[in-house]
DRENGUDREN-797584 format. One record per residue (C-alpha): z, y, x; residue in three letters. Coordinates in nm, 2 decimals. Layout:
<lumkes>
<lumke <Z Y X> ALA>,
...
</lumkes>
This chain:
<lumkes>
<lumke <-3.06 1.16 -2.38> MET>,
<lumke <-3.25 1.33 -2.10> LYS>,
<lumke <-2.93 1.46 -1.94> GLN>,
<lumke <-2.75 1.13 -1.99> LEU>,
<lumke <-2.96 0.94 -1.74> ILE>,
<lumke <-2.93 1.18 -1.45> PRO>,
<lumke <-2.56 1.21 -1.52> THR>,
<lumke <-2.51 0.84 -1.52> MET>,
<lumke <-2.72 0.81 -1.20> LEU>,
<lumke <-2.52 1.07 -1.02> SER>,
<lumke <-2.19 0.92 -1.13> ILE>,
<lumke <-2.30 0.57 -1.01> SER>,
<lumke <-2.42 0.71 -0.68> LEU>,
<lumke <-2.09 0.89 -0.63> ALA>,
<lumke <-1.89 0.57 -0.70> ILE>,
<lumke <-2.11 0.38 -0.45> ILE>,
<lumke <-2.06 0.66 -0.19> HIS>,
<lumke <-1.68 0.64 -0.24> VAL>,
<lumke <-1.67 0.27 -0.19> PHE>,
<lumke <-1.88 0.30 0.12> ASN>,
<lumke <-1.62 0.53 0.27> GLN>,
<lumke <-1.35 0.26 0.27> ILE>,
<lumke <-1.30 0.14 0.63> PRO>,
<lumke <-1.32 -0.24 0.66> THR>,
<lumke <-1.28 -0.30 1.04> ASP>,
<lumke <-0.94 -0.12 1.07> ILE>,
<lumke <-0.64 -0.36 1.04> PRO>,
<lumke <-0.38 -0.27 0.78> ASN>,
<lumke <-0.01 -0.26 0.87> GLN>,
<lumke <0.15 -0.49 0.62> SER>,
<lumke <0.50 -0.50 0.77> THR>,
<lumke <0.75 -0.21 0.75> PRO>,
<lumke <0.83 -0.01 1.06> ILE>,
<lumke <1.08 -0.19 1.29> ASP>,
<lumke <1.34 0.06 1.37> LEU>,
<lumke <1.50 -0.16 1.63> THR>,
<lumke <1.20 -0.11 1.85> SER>,
<lumke <1.22 0.18 2.09> THR>,
<lumke <0.85 0.24 2.07> THR>,
<lumke <0.86 0.27 1.69> ASP>,
<lumke <1.15 0.51 1.71> ILE>,
<lumke <0.97 0.73 1.96> ILE>,
<lumke <0.64 0.72 1.77> LEU>,
<lumke <0.76 0.76 1.41> PHE>,
<lumke <1.08 0.97 1.44> ILE>,
<lumke <1.11 1.15 1.78> THR>,
<lumke <0.76 1.27 1.83> LEU>,
<lumke <0.71 1.41 1.48> PRO>,
<lumke <1.05 1.59 1.50> LEU>,
<lumke <0.96 1.74 1.84> ILE>,
<lumke <0.62 1.86 1.69> MET>,
<lumke <0.80 2.02 1.40> ILE>,
<lumke <1.05 2.20 1.62> VAL>,
<lumke <0.78 2.32 1.86> LEU>,
<lumke <0.57 2.44 1.56> TYR>,
<lumke <0.86 2.64 1.42> VAL>,
<lumke <0.94 2.79 1.76> TYR>,
<lumke <0.57 2.88 1.81> TRP>,
<lumke <0.56 3.05 1.46> ARG>,
<lumke <0.87 3.25 1.53> LYS>,
<lumke <0.74 3.36 1.86> LYS>,
<lumke <0.41 3.45 1.72> LYS>,
<lumke <0.56 3.66 1.43> ARG>,
<lumke <0.79 3.85 1.66> SER>,
<lumke <0.50 3.97 1.88> GLU>,
</lumkes>
């Protein structure tokens, strides 16, 4: 019984800590990405692809040295 109380206390404090980490002031995007918009295509498709290609190029260059 002596270990049950500290265990329950630490679990409840951990749960409270997890719920306090959830952001409340950040708006959620509830609509899907609009692929007809040029901005969305650049942000969500083109830029990540460029970053992946540049990373692969950098890794190859680094390994060859």
